MMTF fields as JSON, N, C-alpha, C and O atoms, coordinates in Angstrom:
{
  "mmtfVersion": "1.0.0",
  "mmtfProducer": "UNKNOWN",
  "numBonds": 327,
  "numAtoms": 328,
  "numGroups": 82,
  "numChains": 1,
  "numModels": 1,
  "chainsPerModel": [1],
  "groupsPerChain": [82],
  "chainIdList": ["A"],
  "bondAtomList": [4, 2, 8, 6, 12, 10, 16, 14, 20, 18, 24, 22, 28, 26, 32, 30, 36, 34, 40, 38, 44, 42, 48, 46, 52, 50, 56, 54, 60, 58, 64, 62, 68, 66, 72, 70, 76, 74, 80, 78, 84, 82, 88, 86, 92, 90, 96, 94, 100, 98, 104, 102, 108, 106, 112, 110, 116, 114, 120, 118, 124, 122, 128, 126, 132, 130, 136, 134, 140, 138, 144, 142, 148, 146, 152, 150, 156, 154, 160, 158, 164, 162, 168, 166, 172, 170, 176, 174, 180, 178, 184, 182, 188, 186, 192, 190, 196, 194, 200, 198, 204, 202, 208, 206, 212, 210, 216, 214, 220, 218, 224, 222, 228, 226, 232, 230, 236, 234, 240, 238, 244, 242, 248, 246, 252, 250, 256, 254, 260, 258, 264, 262, 268, 266, 272, 270, 276, 274, 280, 278, 284, 282, 288, 286, 292, 290, 296, 294, 300, 298, 304, 302, 308, 306, 312, 310, 316, 314, 320, 318, 324, 322],
  "bondOrderList": [1, 1, 1, 1, 1, 1, 1, 1, 1, 1, 1, 1, 1, 1, 1, 1, 1, 1, 1, 1, 1, 1, 1, 1, 1, 1, 1, 1, 1, 1, 1, 1, 1, 1, 1, 1, 1, 1, 1, 1, 1, 1, 1, 1, 1, 1, 1, 1, 1, 1, 1, 1, 1, 1, 1, 1, 1, 1, 1, 1, 1, 1, 1, 1, 1, 1, 1, 1, 1, 1, 1, 1, 1, 1, 1, 1, 1, 1, 1, 1, 1],
  "groupList": [{"groupName": "MET", "atomNameList": ["N", "CA", "C", "O"], "elementList": ["N", "C", "C", "O"], "formalChargeList": [0, 0, 0, 0], "bondAtomList": [1, 0, 2, 1, 3, 2], "bondOrderList": [1, 1, 2], "singleLetterCode": "M", "chemCompType": "L-PEPTIDE LINKING"}, {"groupName": "ILE", "atomNameList": ["N", "CA", "C", "O"], "elementList": ["N", "C", "C", "O"], "formalChargeList": [0, 0, 0, 0], "bondAtomList": [1, 0, 2, 1, 3, 2], "bondOrderList": [1, 1, 2], "singleLetterCode": "I", "chemCompType": "L-PEPTIDE LINKING"}, {"groupName": "GLU", "atomNameList": ["N", "CA", "C", "O"], "elementList": ["N", "C", "C", "O"], "formalChargeList": [0, 0, 0, 0], "bondAtomList": [1, 0, 2, 1, 3, 2], "bondOrderList": [1, 1, 2], "singleLetterCode": "E", "chemCompType": "L-PEPTIDE LINKING"}, {"groupName": "SER", "atomNameList": ["N", "CA", "C", "O"], "elementList": ["N", "C", "C", "O"], "formalChargeList": [0, 0, 0, 0], "bondAtomList": [1, 0, 2, 1, 3, 2], "bondOrderList": [1, 1, 2], "singleLetterCode": "S", "chemCompType": "L-PEPTIDE LINKING"}, {"groupName": "VAL", "atomNameList": ["N", "CA", "C", "O"], "elementList": ["N", "C", "C", "O"], "formalChargeList": [0, 0, 0, 0], "bondAtomList": [1, 0, 2, 1, 3, 2], "bondOrderList": [1, 1, 2], "singleLetterCode": "V", "chemCompType": "L-PEPTIDE LINKING"}, {"groupName": "THR", "atomNameList": ["N", "CA", "C", "O"], "elementList": ["N", "C", "C", "O"], "formalChargeList": [0, 0, 0, 0], "bondAtomList": [1, 0, 2, 1, 3, 2], "bondOrderList": [1, 1, 2], "singleLetterCode": "T", "chemCompType": "L-PEPTIDE LINKING"}, {"groupName": "HIS", "atomNameList": ["N", "CA", "C", "O"], "elementList": ["N", "C", "C", "O"], "formalChargeList": [0, 0, 0, 0], "bondAtomList": [1, 0, 2, 1, 3, 2], "bondOrderList": [1, 1, 2], "singleLetterCode": "H", "chemCompType": "L-PEPTIDE LINKING"}, {"groupName": "GLY", "atomNameList": ["N", "CA", "C", "O"], "elementList": ["N", "C", "C", "O"], "formalChargeList": [0, 0, 0, 0], "bondAtomList": [1, 0, 2, 1, 3, 2], "bondOrderList": [1, 1, 2], "singleLetterCode": "G", "chemCompType": "PEPTIDE LINKING"}, {"groupName": "PRO", "atomNameList": ["N", "CA", "C", "O"], "elementList": ["N", "C", "C", "O"], "formalChargeList": [0, 0, 0, 0], "bondAtomList": [1, 0, 2, 1, 3, 2], "bondOrderList": [1, 1, 2], "singleLetterCode": "P", "chemCompType": "L-PEPTIDE LINKING"}, {"groupName": "ASP", "atomNameList": ["N", "CA", "C", "O"], "elementList": ["N", "C", "C", "O"], "formalChargeList": [0, 0, 0, 0], "bondAtomList": [1, 0, 2, 1, 3, 2], "bondOrderList": [1, 1, 2], "singleLetterCode": "D", "chemCompType": "L-PEPTIDE LINKING"}, {"groupName": "ALA", "atomNameList": ["N", "CA", "C", "O"], "elementList": ["N", "C", "C", "O"], "formalChargeList": [0, 0, 0, 0], "bondAtomList": [1, 0, 2, 1, 3, 2], "bondOrderList": [1, 1, 2], "singleLetterCode": "A", "chemCompType": "L-PEPTIDE LINKING"}, {"groupName": "ARG", "atomNameList": ["N", "CA", "C", "O"], "elementList": ["N", "C", "C", "O"], "formalChargeList": [0, 0, 0, 0], "bondAtomList": [1, 0, 2, 1, 3, 2], "bondOrderList": [1, 1, 2], "singleLetterCode": "R", "chemCompType": "L-PEPTIDE LINKING"}, {"groupName": "LEU", "atomNameList": ["N", "CA", "C", "O"], "elementList": ["N", "C", "C", "O"], "formalChargeList": [0, 0, 0, 0], "bondAtomList": [1, 0, 2, 1, 3, 2], "bondOrderList": [1, 1, 2], "singleLetterCode": "L", "chemCompType": "L-PEPTIDE LINKING"}, {"groupName": "GLN", "atomNameList": ["N", "CA", "C", "O"], "elementList": ["N", "C", "C", "O"], "formalChargeList": [0, 0, 0, 0], "bondAtomList": [1, 0, 2, 1, 3, 2], "bondOrderList": [1, 1, 2], "singleLetterCode": "Q", "chemCompType": "L-PEPTIDE LINKING"}, {"groupName": "LYS", "atomNameList": ["N", "CA", "C", "O"], "elementList": ["N", "C", "C", "O"], "formalChargeList": [0, 0, 0, 0], "bondAtomList": [1, 0, 2, 1, 3, 2], "bondOrderList": [1, 1, 2], "singleLetterCode": "K", "chemCompType": "L-PEPTIDE LINKING"}, {"groupName": "PHE", "atomNameList": ["N", "CA", "C", "O"], "elementList": ["N", "C", "C", "O"], "formalChargeList": [0, 0, 0, 0], "bondAtomList": [1, 0, 2, 1, 3, 2], "bondOrderList": [1, 1, 2], "singleLetterCode": "F", "chemCompType": "L-PEPTIDE LINKING"}, {"groupName": "ASN", "atomNameList": ["N", "CA", "C", "O"], "elementList": ["N", "C", "C", "O"], "formalChargeList": [0, 0, 0, 0], "bondAtomList": [1, 0, 2, 1, 3, 2], "bondOrderList": [1, 1, 2], "singleLetterCode": "N", "chemCompType": "L-PEPTIDE LINKING"}],
  "groupTypeList": [0, 1, 2, 1, 3, 4, 5, 6, 4, 7, 8, 9, 4, 0, 10, 11, 1, 2, 9, 12, 8, 13, 4, 14, 11, 1, 3, 15, 12, 9, 7, 11, 12, 3, 1, 2, 5, 5, 9, 10, 13, 13, 10, 0, 12, 7, 0, 1, 10, 10, 15, 16, 2, 10, 9, 1, 4, 0, 9, 3, 12, 14, 1, 12, 2, 8, 16, 12, 2, 3, 4, 15, 12, 6, 12, 5, 7, 14, 11, 12, 11, 9],
  "groupIdList": [1, 2, 3, 4, 5, 6, 7, 8, 9, 10, 11, 12, 13, 14, 15, 16, 17, 18, 19, 20, 21, 22, 23, 24, 25, 26, 27, 28, 29, 30, 31, 32, 33, 34, 35, 36, 37, 38, 39, 40, 41, 42, 43, 44, 45, 46, 47, 48, 49, 50, 51, 52, 53, 54, 55, 56, 57, 58, 59, 60, 61, 62, 63, 64, 65, 66, 67, 68, 69, 70, 71, 72, 73, 74, 75, 76, 77, 78, 79, 80, 81, 82],
  "secStructList": [7, 3, 3, 3, 3, 7, 1, 7, 7, 7, 2, 2, 2, 2, 2, 2, 2, 2, 6, 1, 6, 6, 3, 3, 3, 7, 7, 5, 7, 1, 1, 3, 3, 3, 3, 3, 3, 1, 1, 2, 2, 2, 2, 2, 2, 2, 2, 2, 2, 2, 2, 2, 2, 2, 6, 7, 7, 7, 1, 3, 3, 3, 3, 7, 7, 7, 7, 2, 2, 2, 2, 2, 2, 2, 2, 2, 1, 1, 7, 6, 6, 7],
  "xCoordList": [2.967, 1.969, 2.511, 3.102, 2.195, 2.685, 1.458, 0.501, 1.464, 0.474, 0.835, 1.764, -0.035, 0.429, -0.581, -1.652, -0.409, -1.456, -1.274, -0.252, -2.252, -2.065, -3.302, -4.142, -3.618, -4.955, -5.764, -6.982, -4.739, -5.402, -4.567, -3.394, -5.139, -4.408, -5.177, -6.031, -4.539, -5.346, -5.483, -4.654, -6.324, -6.404, -5.132, -5.009, -4.098, -3.288, -2.267, -1.614, -2.095, -0.618, -1.317, -0.749, -2.234, -2.923, -2.81, -2.562, -2.973, -2.856, -1.341, -0.975, -0.46, 1.233, 1.641, 2.338, 1.253, 1.494, 1.044, 1.815, -0.424, -0.871, -0.052, 0.204, 0.54, 1.531, 3.237, 4.146, 3.286, 4.54, 4.805, 3.946, 5.701, 5.89, 5.495, 5.095, 5.818, 5.827, 4.434, 4.052, 3.471, 2.409, 1.162, 0.727, 0.475, 0.145, -1.739, -2.593, -2.038, -3.265, -3.006, -2.048, -4.103, -4.163, -5.241, -5.978, -5.999, -6.626, -6.644, -5.911, -7.419, -7.476, -9.006, -10.089, -8.663, -9.834, -9.95, -9.51, -10.472, -10.384, -9.037, -8.833, -8.205, -7.087, -5.94, -4.947, -6.03, -4.753, -4.901, -5.848, -3.638, -3.216, -3.102, -1.919, -3.575, -2.947, -2.04, -2.379, -1.199, -0.493, -0.147, 0.564, -0.701, 0.237, 0.996, 0.559, 2.299, 3.349, 4.175, 4.324, 4.741, 5.766, 6.987, 7.512, 7.316, 8.785, 8.567, 8.755, 8.061, 7.714, 8.777, 8.594, 10.229, 11.32, 11.622, 12.052, 11.254, 11.389, 9.911, 9.863, 9.028, 7.759, 7.734, 7.211, 8.619, 8.693, 9.09, 8.412, 10.33, 10.897, 10.074, 10.156, 9.338, 8.152, 7.501, 7.308, 7.179, 6.066, 6.376, 5.692, 7.518, 8.003, 8.021, 7.257, 8.68, 8.841, 7.482, 7.552, 6.625, 5.063, 4.868, 4.707, 4.811, 4.393, 4.858, 4.285, 6.4, 7.138, 6.806, 7.006, 6.359, 6.362, 4.548, 4.095, 3.91, 2.491, 2.787, 1.835, 3.4, 3.801, 2.516, 1.547, 2.86, 1.978, 2.681, 3.487, 2.174, 2.855, 2.524, 1.411, 3.588, 3.045, 3.168, 3.987, 1.879, 1.714, 2.379, 3.153, 2.3, 2.799, 3.286, 2.4, 4.372, 4.486, 4.86, 5.823, 4.236, 4.221, 4.838, 4.383, 5.603, 5.749, 5.147, 5.734, 4.29, 3.909, 4.403, 4.163, 5.081, 5.758, 4.428, 3.695, 4.105, 3.22, 3.533, 4.693, 2.617, 2.509, 1.493, 0.896, 1.438, 0.443, -1.244, -2.221, -1.18, -2.311, -2.999, -4.1, -1.987, -2.461, -2.53, -3.426, -1.624, -2.014, -3.316, -3.839, -3.927, -5.171, -6.089, -7.071, -5.583, -6.866, -7.163, -8.066, -6.39, -5.855, -6.552, -7.196, -6.231, -7.035, -8.186, -8.847, -8.715, -10.128, -10.936, -12.129, -10.001, -11.379, -11.707, -12.189, -11.592, -11.537, -10.542, -9.469, -10.67, -9.564, -9.311, -10.252, -8.376, -8.141, -9.408, -9.686, -10.121, -10.611, -12.145, -13.004, -12.227, -13.62, -14.402, -15.551],
  "yCoordList": [-5.618, -5.187, -4.535, -5.212, -3.333, -3.031, -2.698, -2.189, -2.997, -2.667, -2.134, -2.53, -0.92, 0.123, 0.329, 0.869, 0.047, 0.477, 2.109, 2.626, 2.626, 4.116, 4.283, 3.403, 5.538, 5.728, 6.572, 6.68, 7.465, 8.694, 8.769, 8.654, 9.07, 9.441, 10.372, 9.979, 11.759, 12.754, 12.758, 12.049, 13.397, 12.98, 13.762, 13.731, 14.535, 15.084, 14.324, 14.304, 13.401, 12.425, 11.377, 10.822, 11.293, 9.698, 10.159, 9.265, 11.534, 11.927, 11.737, 11.229, 12.207, 12.561, 10.879, 10.682, 10.006, 8.658, 7.98, 7.304, 8.396, 7.973, 8.404, 7.612, 9.602, 10.139, 9.464, 9.735, 8.646, 7.991, 7.062, 6.205, 7.127, 6.354, 4.559, 3.764, 4.482, 2.651, 2.421, 1.449, 3.32, 2.951, 2.645, 3.674, 1.641, 1.093, 1.369, 1.864, 1.034, 1.354, 1.367, 0.768, 2.275, 2.768, 2.719, 3.383, 2.019, 1.743, 2.297, 1.982, 2.943, 2.811, 2.518, 2.978, 1.685, 0.826, 0.229, -0.91, 0.857, 0.272, 0.473, -0.194, 1.176, 2.094, 1.023, 0.721, 0.59, -0.291, 0.531, 0.779, 0.821, 1.159, 0.382, 0.057, -0.256, -0.876, 0.096, 1.249, -0.368, -0.034, -1.163, -2.031, -1.254, -2.094, -1.304, -0.272, -1.815, -1.535, -2.082, -3.304, -1.433, -2.162, -2.616, -3.727, -1.407, -1.928, -1.07, 0.129, -2.231, -1.791, -0.947, 0.204, -1.737, -0.704, 0.884, 1.806, 0.919, 2.356, 3.273, 4.351, 2.523, 3.373, 3.993, 5.068, 2.877, 3.142, 4.416, 5.261, 4.775, 5.973, 6.987, 7.986, 7.148, 8.06, 8.336, 9.415, 7.239, 7.169, 7.674, 8.457, 7.095, 7.593, 8.857, 9.393, 9.608, 11.327, 11.484, 12.599, 11.419, 11.978, 11.627, 12.583, 10.354, 10.516, 11.243, 11.673, 11.404, 12.205, 13.87, 14.629, 14.318, 15.77, 15.864, 16.76, 14.802, 15.124, 14.789, 15.263, 14.381, 13.822, 12.884, 13.014, 11.895, 10.499, 9.172, 8.612, 8.688, 7.509, 6.04, 5.524, 5.478, 4.381, 3.308, 3.358, 2.252, 1.318, 0.146, -0.512, -0.173, -1.344, -1.528, -1.238, -1.903, -1.803, -3.361, -3.979, -3.719, -5.645, -5.13, -4.046, -5.594, -5.744, -7.571, -8.639, -7.422, -8.566, -9.025, -8.137, -10.25, -11.02, -11.486, -12.212, -11.078, -12.223, -13.478, -13.729, -14.757, -15.513, -16.704, -16.184, -17.715, -18.566, -17.969, -17.794, -17.818, -17.602, -16.266, -16.106, -15.246, -13.816, -13.785, -13.132, -14.462, -14.324, -14.724, -14.09, -15.982, -16.654, -15.644, -15.286, -15.056, -13.964, -12.968, -12.919, -12.324, -11.437, -11.433, -10.517, -12.729, -13.217, -13.228, -12.745, -14.064, -14.783, -13.961, -13.715, -13.432, -12.551, -13.409, -12.904, -14.641, -15.814, -16.505, -16.588, -17.115, -17.62, -19.11, -19.685, -19.59, -21.146, -22.168, -23.196, -21.745, -22.562, -22.36, -23.043, -21.256, -20.748, -21.887, -21.681],
  "zCoordList": [-2.799, -2.269, -0.633, 0.208, -0.509, 1.091, 1.789, 1.205, 3.12, 3.92, 4.939, 5.643, 5.192, 6.467, 7.729, 7.454, 8.75, 9.579, 9.943, 10.393, 9.7, 10.54, 10.966, 10.78, 11.656, 12.183, 11.459, 11.609, 10.284, 9.374, 8.744, 9.097, 7.202, 6.431, 5.158, 4.363, 5.275, 4.823, 3.05, 2.48, 2.306, 1.1, 0.388, -0.836, 1.32, 0.556, 0.256, -0.788, 1.663, 1.566, 0.504, -0.437, 0.766, -0.288, -1.795, -2.604, -2.298, -3.465, -3.825, -4.886, -2.81, -2.864, -3.308, -4.303, -2.668, -2.369, -4.082, -4.764, -4.501, -5.925, -6.801, -7.708, -6.831, -7.942, -7.875, -8.659, -6.834, -7.039, -8.401, -8.604, -9.177, -10.11, -10.09, -10.94, -8.789, -8.58, -8.691, -9.343, -8.045, -7.326, -8.097, -8.615, -8.339, -9.448, -8.674, -9.408, -7.435, -6.77, -5.511, -5.021, -4.653, -3.166, -2.785, -3.514, -1.576, -0.635, 0.996, 1.934, 0.95, 2.894, 3.332, 2.968, 4.141, 4.692, 6.172, 6.325, 7.222, 8.625, 9.267, 10.281, 8.903, 9.345, 8.525, 9.186, 7.456, 6.625, 5.268, 4.522, 5.28, 3.771, 2.834, 2.941, 1.817, 0.688, -0.393, -0.662, -0.791, -1.912, -2.607, -2.099, -4.02, -4.836, -5.685, -6.194, -5.891, -6.631, -7.541, -7.517, -8.337, -9.109, -8.35, -8.284, -7.768, -7.09, -5.585, -5.381, -4.531, -3.196, -2.673, -2.278, -2.685, -1.836, -2.365, -1.672, -3.844, -4.252, -3.629, -3.036, -3.967, -3.28, -2.05, -1.755, -1.052, 0.532, 0.52, 1.103, -0.194, 0.364, -0.175, 0.54, -1.106, -1.291, -0.165, 0.393, 0.116, 1.239, 2.637, 3.296, 2.978, 4.069, 4.02, 4.823, 3.298, 3.352, 3.125, 3.642, 2.908, 2.687, 3.91, 4.668, 4.495, 6.256, 7.224, 8.225, 6.715, 7.724, 7.51, 8.458, 6.392, 6.345, 7.011, 7.724, 6.557, 7.15, 8.772, 9.391, 9.372, 10.794, 11.005, 11.753, 10.077, 10.34, 10.624, 9.881, 12.02, 12.388, 12.031, 12.14, 11.615, 11.021, 12.483, 13.401, 12.234, 13.74, 12.909, 13.604, 11.931, 11.194, 9.776, 8.972, 9.238, 7.796, 7.306, 7.761, 6.628, 5.789, 4.421, 4.058, 3.76, 2.201, 1.407, 1.583, 0.854, 0.899, -0.543, -1.361, -1.165, -1.974, -2.531, -1.86, -3.755, -4.696, -4.566, -4.891, -4.039, -4.258, -5.422, -6.365, -5.286, -6.458, -5.901, -6.629, -4.857, -4.365, -4.746, -5.271, -4.313, -4.631, -6.128, -6.662, -6.868, -8.377, -8.966, -9.883, -8.326, -8.706, -8.318, -8.968, -6.846, -6.664, -7.651, -8.486, -7.434, -8.517, -10.012, -10.525, -10.561, -12.096, -12.218, -13.137, -10.834, -10.979, -10.121, -10.298, -8.905, -8.054, -7.128, -6.113, -7.154, -5.979, -5.34, -5.937, -4.065, -3.537, -4.09, -4.637, -3.993, -4.38, -3.851, -4.469, -2.642, -1.979, -1.894, -1.335, -2.59, -2.872, -4.081, -4.47]
}
């Protein structure tokens, strides 16, 4: 999972990122772009190219590796403490 903080992402950039072969799911909410990928490092190359062409500045970038809690949340829709 990749999380990027940006002020704005246009629909054309969203579509371009969605079309990357490594991207499974994408969402943009409250200035945070969340991208679920099969290969975060390869997906980042395409995303950075799309941002550069659209002149979008990233405020922050995080690569989140799966852990037991994130897998449980993905499978059940509930946090471990819910």
